[in-house]
N, C-alpha and C positions, 0 to 999 in steps of 0.2 A: 503493499500499500505505499502510495505517494501523496504529498501534497503539491499541487500543480498550481500555476497561475495565480500566487498569492499576490495581490493588488493591495496595497496599504492606502487607507484614507488619511489625507493631510488636514482633517480638520479637528483641531483639539476639542470642539465643542460636540462632536459626535461621538455617540455611543458605539457604532459600528467601527471598528478599527482596521477591518480588513475583510476582502473577499477571496476566496479562493475554490479549488475543485480537489476532489478526493480522487484517485485514479487507482485501480487496481487491475489486475489483469483480465477481469471479466466486465467490469462497467467502470462508469464515471459518474459521479456526482457533482453537479455544478451549482453556484448560487450559495456555497456555504459561506457563513459570516463568523468572524471573530467579533464579539460583543463585550464591552467594558461594563460588567454589571454590578451591582451592590457589593458582590462578594470577590470582585475580581474578574479576570478574563475568561471568557466561556466560549465554545463552539455553538452556533445555532444552524441547524441544517435547514435545507429551504422550506418555505411554508406559504401557505395561501391564505389570503384575506377573504374574509367573508363577514356578513352582517347578521346578527341575530337580536332581536327586541331593539333595533335601532341602535344597535352598537357595535363597533367595529371590533372583530376577533381573528385569532389566528391560529390555523390548524397546520401542523407539520406534515410534509409529504414524504419525508423520510425520517425513520426512528429506528432505533436499535433495542432490540428485547434484551441484549446482554449489557448490563451496566458497565462490566470491565471493557467491553468495546468502545463505549461511549468514552470511557475514562481515557484508553488508550488514543483514540483520534484526538480528543481533546489535547492531550500531553503533545502528540504529533504535531498539531496545527500551532498550538502555541509556541511551541519550540521553534517551529519555522517562521512565525512571524516574528519571535525575538531575535533571529538570525542564527540559533545554534545549528553548528554544522551539522549534526545527526537529525536536527529536527524535520527535516525534509523527507526523510524516507525510515521505514522500519522493515526489516526482514524477520522480525521476531513474531509477527501476526499472520499465520497462516491464511491465506485466502479463503478456505473452507470455513473458517471461524467467524467470518463476517456473517451476522445473521440476517443482514437486510439486503 
């Protein structure tokens, strides 16, 4: 699994800090984001906006059923964002372990 096309947002007022894609040998997930939340940086997978009872809501398009996989993706993407050399690629996560 690799983080590809990482594009940093140069707006200090934006909570979205970067956009990127996740690439495996079998698929690519585009439009992932790194967001600066109240507890620090986290990965937000692509989502879709909808309206319910006159209120804007968001529903994730891609989710992981395995919390460990989500944590690995989070660490990998944030490492790439921070410029860590090994942050853009990992060989320790076999492709068949990705549950989504």
